[in-house]
C-alpha positions as CSV (number, residue, x, y, z in Angstrom):
1,X,108.7,66.6,108.5
2,X,108.3,69.7,106.4
3,X,106.0,71.8,107.3
4,X,103.6,74.0,103.9
5,X,102.2,76.8,104.4
6,X,99.5,77.7,102.0
7,X,99.4,81.6,103.6
8,X,97.1,80.8,106.1
9,X,96.5,76.9,105.8
10,X,99.5,74.4,107.2
11,X,100.3,71.2,106.9
12,X,102.6,68.2,107.7
13,X,103.4,68.1,103.8
14,X,102.4,68.4,100.3
15,X,101.2,64.8,100.4
16,X,98.9,65.2,103.7
17,X,97.6,69.1,102.8
18,X,94.4,67.3,101.5
19,X,93.4,65.1,104.5
20,X,95.0,68.0,107.2
21,X,92.7,70.5,105.6
22,X,89.5,68.8,105.3
23,X,89.4,67.8,101.6
24,X,90.8,71.0,100.8
25,X,92.9,70.9,97.6
26,X,95.6,72.5,97.2
27,X,94.7,75.0,94.1
28,X,91.5,75.4,96.3
29,X,93.2,76.8,99.0
30,X,95.7,79.0,97.1
31,X,92.5,80.3,95.5
32,X,90.9,81.1,98.4
33,X,94.5,83.3,100.1
34,X,94.8,85.6,96.3
35,X,92.5,88.2,97.3
36,X,94.2,88.6,100.9
37,X,97.9,88.1,99.9
38,X,97.2,90.3,96.9
39,X,96.5,92.9,99.1
40,X,99.0,92.8,102.0
41,X,101.9,92.8,99.2
42,X,100.1,95.4,96.9
43,X,99.7,97.4,100.2
44,X,103.1,96.6,101.2
45,X,105.0,97.0,97.8
46,X,108.3,94.6,99.0
47,X,111.8,95.1,97.2
48,X,112.3,91.6,98.4
49,X,110.0,88.5,99.3
50,X,110.9,85.6,101.2
51,X,110.1,82.4,100.5
52,X,110.6,79.3,102.9
53,X,111.1,76.4,100.2
54,X,111.3,76.6,96.5
55,X,107.4,75.3,96.2
56,X,106.3,78.5,97.9
57,X,107.7,80.3,95.6
58,X,106.4,78.5,92.3
59,X,103.0,78.5,93.5
60,X,103.4,82.6,94.1
61,X,104.6,82.9,90.2
62,X,102.5,80.5,89.1
63,X,99.5,82.6,90.3
64,X,100.5,86.2,90.2
65,X,104.1,86.5,87.6
66,X,103.5,88.0,84.2
67,X,106.8,86.7,83.0
68,X,109.1,83.9,82.5
69,X,111.1,82.9,85.9
70,X,114.8,83.2,84.4
71,X,117.9,81.5,86.0
72,X,119.1,82.4,90.2
73,X,120.7,85.7,89.8
74,X,123.5,84.3,92.4
75,X,124.8,80.9,92.3
76,X,122.0,78.4,93.6
77,X,123.1,76.6,96.8
78,X,122.6,72.5,96.5
79,X,123.0,69.9,98.9
80,X,123.6,66.3,98.8
81,X,119.8,64.5,99.1
82,X,120.3,61.7,98.6
83,X,120.3,60.5,94.4
84,X,120.1,64.4,93.6
85,X,121.3,67.5,95.3
86,X,118.5,69.3,96.4
87,X,118.0,73.4,95.9
88,X,119.1,74.7,99.2
89,X,119.0,78.3,98.1
90,X,118.0,81.2,94.6
91,X,116.9,84.5,94.2
92,X,115.2,85.5,91.1
93,X,113.4,88.5,90.1
94,X,109.6,88.4,89.3
95,X,107.5,90.7,87.3
96,X,104.4,90.1,88.7
97,X,100.4,91.7,88.5
98,X,100.2,92.8,91.8
99,X,103.3,94.9,91.4
100,X,104.2,98.1,89.2
101,X,107.9,96.8,89.1
102,X,110.0,93.4,89.5
103,X,110.6,92.4,92.8
104,X,113.4,90.1,93.9
105,X,112.3,86.3,94.7
106,X,114.5,84.9,98.1
107,X,113.9,80.9,97.9
108,X,115.2,79.3,100.5
109,X,114.9,75.7,101.2
110,X,112.2,75.0,104.0
111,X,114.6,75.2,107.4
112,X,112.9,72.1,108.9
113,X,114.9,70.0,107.0
114,X,117.7,72.0,106.0
115,X,119.0,74.2,108.9
116,X,121.3,72.0,110.3
117,X,122.9,71.8,107.2
118,X,126.3,74.1,106.6
119,X,124.8,75.0,103.0
120,X,121.3,76.1,104.3
121,X,123.7,78.3,107.2
122,X,125.9,79.8,103.5
123,X,122.5,80.6,102.3
124,X,121.4,82.5,104.9
125,X,124.3,84.4,105.7
126,X,124.1,85.3,101.6
127,X,120.5,86.5,102.1
128,X,121.4,88.5,105.4
129,X,124.6,90.6,103.4
130,X,121.6,91.0,100.4
131,X,119.3,92.7,102.4
132,X,121.5,94.6,104.9
133,X,120.6,97.6,103.2
134,X,116.8,97.1,104.2
135,X,117.7,97.2,108.0
136,X,120.0,99.9,107.2
137,X,117.6,102.2,106.1
138,X,114.9,100.8,108.9
139,X,117.8,102.1,111.5
140,X,117.7,105.3,110.1
141,X,114.1,105.9,110.3
142,X,114.6,105.5,114.0
143,X,112.3,103.6,117.0
144,X,109.0,103.5,115.7
145,X,106.2,106.3,117.2
146,X,104.2,104.8,119.5
147,X,101.2,106.6,120.0
């Protein structure tokens, strides 16, 4: 069963969140996390945020977004999922209140449900290629200084 991670709280899914968190609603958990998430994201000032699941991206955007989300910047990757296709991967640009510039958001379906599917592996590879420039900059910086 897919896990839902509301920054610091976990459950086995959205439907089980309230029961597994002692009656706390998802909305309340989100409110609880806002100050810490804002501080972390503001301090790190990321170029890219990777979301494990599209619900996580939607919650982040609902909380911090300052402009509508546009279409995916890459061809969305989908996979058969019963009657309808499931969205496995999309990349969007987010304008948010906690960063001075837009940031890329890679939304990758939760691996607990889709990691073994070929579409997930395709999405993972695309994400690795798109993020390789960040890794290259870290390599150029050299090993960390240990004091």
